[in-house]
C-alpha positions in Angstrom: -6.7 7.1 -12.4 -5.2 6.6 -8.9 -1.6 7.1 -8.1 -0.6 3.5 -8.7 -2.2 3.5 -12.2 -0.2 6.6 -13.2 3.0 5.0 -11.9 2.2 1.7 -13.7 1.7 3.5 -17.0 5.0 5.4 -16.5 7.3 2.6 -15.3 5.9 0.0 -17.7 7.5 2.1 -20.4 10.6 3.6 -18.7 14.1 2.1 -18.4 14.9 3.1 -14.8 17.7 0.5 -14.7 19.2 2.0 -17.8 19.0 5.5 -16.4 21.4 4.7 -13.6 23.6 2.7 -15.8 24.2 5.5 -18.3 27.3 7.7 -17.8 25.2 10.7 -16.8 23.3 8.5 -14.3 26.5 7.1 -12.8 27.1 10.1 -10.4 23.8 9.6 -8.7 24.3 5.8 -8.4 27.9 6.1 -7.2 27.1 8.8 -4.7 24.3 6.8 -3.1 26.5 3.7 -3.0 29.4 5.7 -1.6 27.3 6.9 1.4 25.6 3.6 2.0 29.1 1.9 2.1 30.2 4.6 4.6 27.9 3.0 7.2 27.6 -0.6 6.0 29.1 -3.1 8.2 29.8 -6.8 7.8 26.7 -8.9 8.2 24.4 -5.9 8.1 20.9 -6.5 6.7 19.4 -4.2 4.1 15.9 -3.4 2.9 15.1 -1.4 -0.1 11.6 0.1 -0.1 10.4 1.0 -3.6 13.3 -1.0 -5.2 12.4 -0.4 -8.8 14.2 -2.8 -11.0 16.8 -3.5 -8.3 19.9 -1.6 -9.3 20.9 -1.0 -5.7 19.5 -4.2 -4.2 21.4 -6.3 -6.7 24.6 -4.3 -6.2 24.6 -4.9 -2.5 23.4 -8.5 -2.7 26.4 -9.3 -5.0 28.7 -7.8 -2.4 27.5 -10.6 -0.1 24.8 -8.7 1.9 21.3 -10.0 2.7 18.8 -7.8 0.9 15.1 -7.7 1.1 13.2 -5.6 -1.4 9.7 -4.2 -1.6 8.3 -2.8 -4.9 4.9 -1.6 -6.0 5.0 -2.0 -9.7 4.7 -5.6 -11.2 6.8 -4.7 -14.3 9.7 -3.5 -12.1 9.4 -6.7 -10.1 9.6 -8.8 -13.2 12.8 -7.0 -14.3 14.2 -7.2 -10.8 13.7 -11.0 -10.8 15.2 -11.4 -14.3 18.4 -9.8 -13.0 18.7 -12.0 -9.9 21.6 -14.5 -9.9 21.8 -17.7 -7.9 24.5 -16.4 -5.6 22.5 -13.5 -4.3 20.8 -13.7 -0.9 17.9 -11.5 -2.0 14.1 -11.4 -1.9 11.6 -9.1 -3.6 7.9 -8.9 -2.9 5.1 -6.6 -4.1 4.3 -4.1 -1.4 3.5 -0.4 -0.6 5.9 1.9 1.3 2.8 3.1 3.2 2.2 -0.3 4.8 5.0 -2.5 5.8 3.0 -4.2 8.6 4.4 -7.6 7.6 7.8 -6.5 8.9 8.4 -6.3 12.6 10.0 -3.3 14.3 13.8 -2.8 14.4 14.6 -5.4 11.8 17.2 -3.8 9.4 20.5 -2.1 9.8 20.2 -0.2 6.5 17.0 1.0 5.1 16.8 2.5 1.6 13.8 4.6 0.7 15.1 5.7 -2.7 11.9 6.0 -4.7 8.6 6.3 -2.8 9.1 9.9 -1.7 9.1 10.9 -5.4 5.5 9.8 -5.8 3.7 10.8 -2.6 1.6 13.9 -2.6 0.1 14.4 0.8 1.9 15.2 4.0 0.1 12.2 5.7 1.4 9.8 3.1 4.9 11.2 3.2 5.1 10.9 6.9 3.6 7.5 6.8 6.3 6.2 4.4 9.0 7.8 6.5 7.5 6.4 9.7 7.3 2.9 8.3 10.9 3.1 7.1 12.2 4.3 10.4 10.0 1.8 12.4 11.6 -1.2 10.7 15.1 0.1 11.1 17.1 -1.0 14.1 18.1 1.6 16.7 21.4 3.0 15.5 20.6 1.9 12.0 20.7 4.2 9.0 17.8 5.4 6.8 18.5 6.8 3.3 15.6 8.7 1.9 15.7 10.2 -1.7 13.8 13.2 -3.0 13.4 15.1 -6.2 14.7 18.7 -6.0 12.3 21.6 -6.7 14.7 24.1 -8.2 16.4 21.7 -10.6 12.9 21.2 -12.2 12.3 24.9 -12.3 15.6 25.6 -14.1 15.6 22.6 -16.4 12.0 22.3 -17.4 10.4 25.7 -16.7 13.2 27.9 -18.1 15.6 25.8 -20.2 12.7 24.2 -22.0 10.4 27.2 -21.7 7.6 25.1 -20.2 6.6 27.7 -17.6 4.7 29.5 -20.3 2.5 26.4 -20.8 0.0 24.4 -18.7 0.3 22.5 -16.4 3.6 24.2 -15.3 2.1 27.7 -15.4 -0.6 26.8 -12.9 1.6 24.5 -10.8 4.5 26.9 -10.1 4.0 29.7 -7.6 5.0 32.9 -9.4 6.6 34.5 -6.3 8.4 31.6 -4.6 8.7 29.3 -7.6 7.8 26.4 -5.5 6.2 23.8 -7.7 3.1 21.8 -6.9 2.4 18.4 -8.2 -0.2 15.6 -8.3 -0.3 11.9 -9.3 -0.8 13.0 -12.9 2.5 14.8 -12.9 4.1 11.8 -11.2 6.9 13.5 -9.3 6.6 15.5 -6.0 9.3 18.2 -5.7 11.0 19.3 -2.5 13.2 22.0 -1.0 15.2 21.4 2.1 12.7 23.2 4.3 10.0 20.7 3.1 12.2 17.7 4.1 13.1 19.4 7.4 9.4 19.8 8.2 8.7 16.2 7.5 11.6 14.8 9.6 11.4 17.1 12.6 9.3 14.9 14.8 10.9 11.5 14.1 13.5 10.0 16.5 16.4 10.4 14.1 19.6 12.4 13.8 20.6 13.7 10.3 24.1 12.6 9.3 24.3 13.9 5.7 22.2 16.0 3.3 23.5 15.2 -0.2 23.0 16.2 -3.8 23.4 12.9 -5.6 23.7 14.3 -9.2 24.3 18.0 -8.6 25.1 19.6 -12.0 25.2 16.4 -14.0 21.7 16.6 -15.4 22.3 20.1 -16.7 25.2 18.8 -18.8 24.2 15.3 -19.8 25.6 15.4 -23.3 28.9 16.9 -21.9 29.2 14.2 -19.2 28.3 11.4 -21.7 31.1 12.6 -24.0 33.8 12.7 -21.4 36.7 10.3 -21.7 37.5 8.1 -18.7 40.2 10.4 -17.3 38.0 13.6 -17.5 35.0 11.7 -16.1 37.0 10.4 -13.1 38.1 14.0 -12.4 34.5 15.2 -12.7 33.4 12.5 -10.2 36.1 13.7 -7.8 34.8 17.3 -8.2 31.2 16.1 -7.7 32.1 14.2 -4.5 33.9 17.2 -3.2 30.8 19.5 -3.5 27.8 17.2 -3.1 27.3 18.2 0.6 28.0 21.9 0.2 25.0 23.7 1.8 25.2 26.5 -0.8 25.0 24.0 -3.7 22.8 21.0 -2.8 19.6 22.8 -3.6 20.4 22.8 -7.4 20.5 19.0 -7.5 17.8 17.0 -9.3 18.1 14.2 -6.7 18.7 14.7 -3.0 19.6 12.0 -0.4 18.8 12.7 3.3 20.7 10.3 5.5 19.6 9.8 9.2 20.4 7.6 12.1 17.6 6.1 14.2 18.0 7.0 17.8 
């Protein structure tokens, strides 16, 4: 099976929209929205590459922004379209983050690359996806790229669930550095900050923020889901106060790298 076949098998049976709508998924969603809105200006154009079922695309379209979306998986596109309302200025097409040649350079003010980097396994493909996202962003525009954190997986799956004793984790995890390898079969590529720094160093961008979008939330899902509204609001305030702390971001399951095109 190639990468797209593995992804299709996974996303045809996974409720990505529901994940972000759950209480424990809310910090990731709200953190991403919070940072996008920090830079979003009136009449800005937005593209979401690897839009999934459109949770972010629909959110911003319903705020009155023009949003174009590109998604690889047909099932996700069907769900995306089913959630579209008449008032939205939004489009979605089937496409691959590695080839956006149908879009001219310097088109969008805000570029969201919130899924593709999870599922790319060679340096060539990773740099191609970033290059395409940056290419279609206007000079001075903002690129938001999301990654899966290496050490959250090490802690949560390898140790909490004890899976480091079993294959494939045993073979995939370096026993000295605890850096995890991956492949299309495992679906998710895992990153540390130095990996992202290496990918980004030659692109004409300036980093604005490096953010842990869920931080400790996924380690305490049941606790977060059981919080009353007052406690949850306080938890979100705590989360927002620490989500850029350099000594803490590395523990996050999901990381958002935010850059401005020069």
